[in-house]
C-alpha positions as CSV (number, residue, x, y, z in Angstrom):
1,M,-52.1,-1.6,39.0
2,A,-49.0,-2.8,40.8
3,R,-47.1,-0.8,43.4
4,I,-43.4,-1.3,43.8
5,I,-41.8,0.1,47.0
6,A,-38.0,0.4,47.0
7,P,-35.9,2.3,49.6
8,S,-34.9,5.1,47.2
9,I,-37.9,5.3,44.9
10,V,-41.6,4.6,45.0
11,M,-43.3,3.8,41.7
12,S,-46.9,3.3,40.7
13,I,-47.1,1.3,37.4
14,R,-50.3,1.3,35.4
15,I,-51.1,0.3,31.9
16,G,-50.3,3.2,29.7
17,H,-48.4,5.3,32.2
18,L,-45.5,5.3,34.6
19,T,-45.7,7.5,37.7
20,L,-42.7,8.2,39.8
21,L,-43.6,9.2,43.3
22,C,-41.4,11.0,45.8
23,P,-39.8,8.5,48.3
24,S,-40.5,10.9,51.2
25,K,-44.3,10.3,50.8
26,K,-45.9,8.3,53.6
27,C,-46.5,4.6,53.1
28,Y,-49.3,2.7,54.8
29,N,-49.2,-1.1,54.7
30,G,-46.9,-1.0,51.7
31,V,-49.1,1.3,49.6
32,A,-47.6,4.7,48.8
33,F,-49.9,7.7,48.9
34,S,-49.3,10.7,46.7
35,C,-51.3,13.5,45.1
36,S,-49.1,13.7,42.1
37,Q,-50.7,13.3,38.7
38,P,-49.5,10.3,36.6
39,K,-47.2,11.2,33.7
40,S,-48.8,10.3,30.5
41,Y,-46.8,9.4,27.4
42,G,-50.0,9.6,25.2
43,V,-49.5,13.4,24.7
44,E,-46.6,12.9,22.4
45,M,-48.5,10.4,20.3
46,T,-51.5,12.8,20.1
47,T,-49.5,15.7,18.8
48,R,-47.8,13.4,16.3
49,L,-51.2,12.2,15.0
50,N,-52.4,15.8,14.8
51,R,-49.3,16.7,12.8
52,I,-49.9,13.8,10.4
53,T,-53.6,14.7,10.1
54,Q,-52.6,18.4,9.3
55,Q,-50.1,17.2,6.7
56,R,-52.8,15.0,5.0
57,R,-55.2,18.0,4.9
58,E,-52.6,20.2,3.3
59,K,-51.9,17.5,0.7
60,L,-55.6,17.3,-0.1
61,E,-55.7,21.1,-0.6
62,R,-52.7,20.9,-2.9
63,L,-54.3,18.2,-5.0
64,R,-57.6,20.1,-5.3
65,E,-55.6,23.3,-6.3
66,Q,-54.1,21.2,-9.2
67,G,-57.6,20.2,-10.3
68,I,-57.3,16.6,-9.1
69,E,-60.2,15.0,-7.4
70,P,-58.6,13.2,-4.4
71,Y,-61.6,10.9,-4.0
72,P,-62.7,9.8,-7.5
73,H,-65.9,7.8,-7.8
74,R,-64.3,5.0,-9.8
75,Y,-61.3,3.8,-11.8
76,Q,-61.9,1.4,-14.7
77,R,-59.4,-1.4,-14.3
78,S,-58.9,-4.3,-16.8
79,H,-57.4,-6.8,-14.3
80,T,-57.1,-7.4,-10.6
81,T,-53.5,-7.7,-9.3
82,Q,-53.8,-11.5,-9.2
83,E,-55.2,-11.5,-12.8
84,A,-52.2,-9.4,-13.9
85,V,-49.8,-11.9,-12.3
86,Y,-51.6,-14.8,-14.0
87,L,-51.4,-12.9,-17.3
88,L,-47.7,-12.5,-16.8
89,E,-47.4,-16.3,-16.2
90,Q,-49.4,-16.9,-19.4
91,N,-47.1,-14.6,-21.4
92,E,-44.0,-16.4,-20.1
93,A,-45.5,-19.7,-21.1
94,G,-46.2,-18.4,-24.6
95,Q,-50.0,-18.8,-24.3
96,T,-50.9,-15.2,-24.9
97,E,-49.4,-12.0,-26.2
98,E,-51.4,-9.5,-24.2
99,K,-49.2,-7.5,-21.9
100,Q,-51.1,-4.2,-21.3
101,V,-53.0,-4.0,-18.0
102,S,-54.8,-1.5,-15.9
103,V,-54.8,-2.2,-12.2
104,A,-55.7,-0.2,-9.1
105,G,-55.0,-0.6,-5.4
106,R,-53.8,0.9,-2.2
107,I,-50.1,1.8,-1.9
108,M,-48.5,-0.3,0.7
109,A,-44.8,0.7,0.2
110,I,-42.9,3.2,-1.9
111,R,-39.2,3.0,-2.7
112,R,-37.9,6.1,-4.5
113,M,-34.5,6.0,-6.2
114,G,-33.4,9.0,-8.2
115,K,-35.6,9.3,-11.3
116,G,-37.4,6.1,-10.7
117,A,-39.3,4.3,-8.0
118,F,-41.0,1.1,-7.0
119,A,-44.3,0.9,-5.3
120,D,-46.3,-2.1,-3.9
121,I,-50.1,-1.9,-4.3
122,R,-52.7,-4.3,-2.8
123,D,-56.3,-4.8,-3.9
124,G,-58.8,-7.4,-2.8
125,S,-57.1,-10.2,-4.7
126,G,-53.4,-9.7,-3.8
127,K,-50.3,-7.6,-4.3
128,I,-48.2,-6.4,-7.3
129,Q,-45.2,-4.2,-7.7
130,L,-45.2,-1.0,-9.8
131,L,-42.2,0.3,-11.6
132,F,-42.0,4.0,-12.3
133,Q,-39.0,4.5,-14.7
134,D,-37.6,7.9,-15.7
135,M,-40.0,10.3,-14.1
136,D,-38.9,13.0,-16.6
137,K,-40.9,11.2,-19.3
138,F,-44.1,11.9,-17.4
139,P,-45.9,15.2,-17.9
140,S,-45.1,17.7,-15.2
141,E,-48.6,17.3,-13.6
142,Q,-48.0,13.6,-13.1
143,S,-44.5,14.2,-11.8
144,Q,-45.9,16.5,-9.2
145,L,-48.6,14.1,-8.4
146,F,-46.1,11.3,-7.9
147,K,-44.2,13.5,-5.3
148,E,-47.5,13.7,-3.4
149,L,-48.1,10.0,-3.3
150,D,-47.9,8.4,0.1
151,I,-48.5,5.0,1.8
152,G,-52.2,4.4,2.1
153,D,-53.2,6.4,-1.1
154,F,-55.2,4.6,-3.8
155,I,-53.7,4.6,-7.3
156,G,-54.7,3.4,-10.7
157,V,-52.0,2.6,-13.3
158,E,-51.7,1.4,-16.9
159,G,-48.7,-0.3,-18.3
160,Q,-47.1,-3.6,-19.3
161,V,-46.7,-6.6,-17.0
162,L,-43.1,-7.7,-16.7
163,R,-40.8,-9.6,-14.3
164,T,-37.9,-7.8,-12.7
165,R,-34.4,-9.2,-12.4
166,T,-35.3,-10.4,-8.9
167,G,-38.3,-12.3,-10.3
168,E,-41.0,-10.0,-8.9
169,P,-44.2,-9.6,-11.0
170,T,-44.3,-5.9,-11.9
171,V,-46.3,-3.4,-13.9
172,G,-44.1,-1.0,-15.9
173,V,-46.2,2.2,-15.4
174,K,-47.0,4.3,-18.5
175,L,-49.9,6.3,-17.0
176,F,-51.2,6.7,-13.5
177,T,-53.8,8.5,-11.5
178,A,-54.3,8.9,-7.8
């Protein structure tokens, strides 16, 4: 803890909080004495975390009401994300014709744009981008589920591997589950 004594203000600085003390308090050998409580900035963070936790719980309830198990026991994938990228490279080299993959991972980013969206997922082997095109083609249950998706959720998708115009390895999503 450091104490700064200035003619107009006396401050007590600690890690995690900043306390402003009245300059009229008595000082003894350069140390200010006050019975004021330090102002904590952690309260705002705590209420924000409580709000996020409450939103997550409400989301779980909405998923359960729709008959979706939010914590499924398993998802059968055909490839890891790195295997899917390797398969795309093999396709581009003309060494294989297989394009369908089933991958799963944690959502790291979502970029929604009108009727479509991009999402980045990561599993133990790496990262791959997902492309959700024309959400109107999906059944209404899946469209609603897509609206509920958030960063940190786990998702399993089936679709074709492709490369976007920017050169990013991508899975064009045909089916998905969270």
